[in-house]
C-alpha positions, 0 to 999 in steps of 0.5 A: 471487512471484505467480501467476495467480488460479485457486483460491479458498481461505480465507486467500488473500492477494492484492495489490490496487491501484487507480490514478487514470484517466490517472494523475490524483490520487484524493486531493487532501487529507487529508479525501479520504484519511480518507474512503477509509480509512473506507470501506476499514474498512467494506468489510473488515467488510461483506465479511469481508476482512482488510487486512494492509498499505496505503499511500495515494499521491496517485494510487493505493493499494496493499493486501495483502488476505486472504479470510477465507472461500473466496469470491473473489467476495466480495472482488471485490464488496468492491473494486467497492463501495469504488471505486464508492462513493468515486468517487461521493463524490469526484465529488460533493465536486469537482463533477466527472463521469466515471471517477475510477479506471483501468479496472474493479476486477480485484482480487485478480488475483494470489494471494501466498504469505504466508510466502515473499513477504508480507515482500517485498510489505510492503516494496514497499508501505510504501516507495512514499511514499519512491520516489514522493512525496518521493524519486522519483529518475530512472533516472540518479539511481538508477544513480549511487546503485547504483554506490556512495555514500560511507558517510556519505552513505549513512547520511545518506540512510538516516536521512532516508528513514527519518524521512520514512517514520516521519512518513508518516501514510497507510500501515500502517507507523506501526502496524507499528512501534508509533508509533500503534495499529493500527485494528481493520480492520488486522491486521499479520500477524506481529511479525517484520515490524515495524520491518524497515525500521529494521534497519540491514542491510536498510534501508540496502540497500533505502532508501539505494540506491533 
């Protein structure tokens, strides 16, 4: 799926993520999330980067980033600018000190092949709210689900989770399926990616079985 970063190129796609120090929350309310998205927007313009996919969780976030120039250091500087600026703002707001994010910004550490793996990565990023926040299941529950569930139960689970995903405001999924306009700094890469999770054949496999 991914390979170690070695070659800098225009149009390189990278999966990036940052996690809270000791897995602590980096977003405590919607104001925090709006502040982060504002800074994310500024980062893409300032450092000539393109964001295709994102999801904000309580203690981490994921993104799929494209470099518009063959200059990987620009992407690293952009990520460091985003992390340090948001951390300072967060610490000031909550009158705290110390590291907010775990480790240094190493993104983008891996390059993604968009034609082959972009859709799979989009699925992974967009399904995070289901996996982690609302329907986080322990290993035993996942094994039970994977062992097989009745058609009616599987259909109900699928519909419930799709509805939750459609109402989750802090990812690019709603823009992908046309429920809200995409901001200027977000570029869904292809029309065929939109609505992937709502086609019954793929959604029931990937969502109801988690």
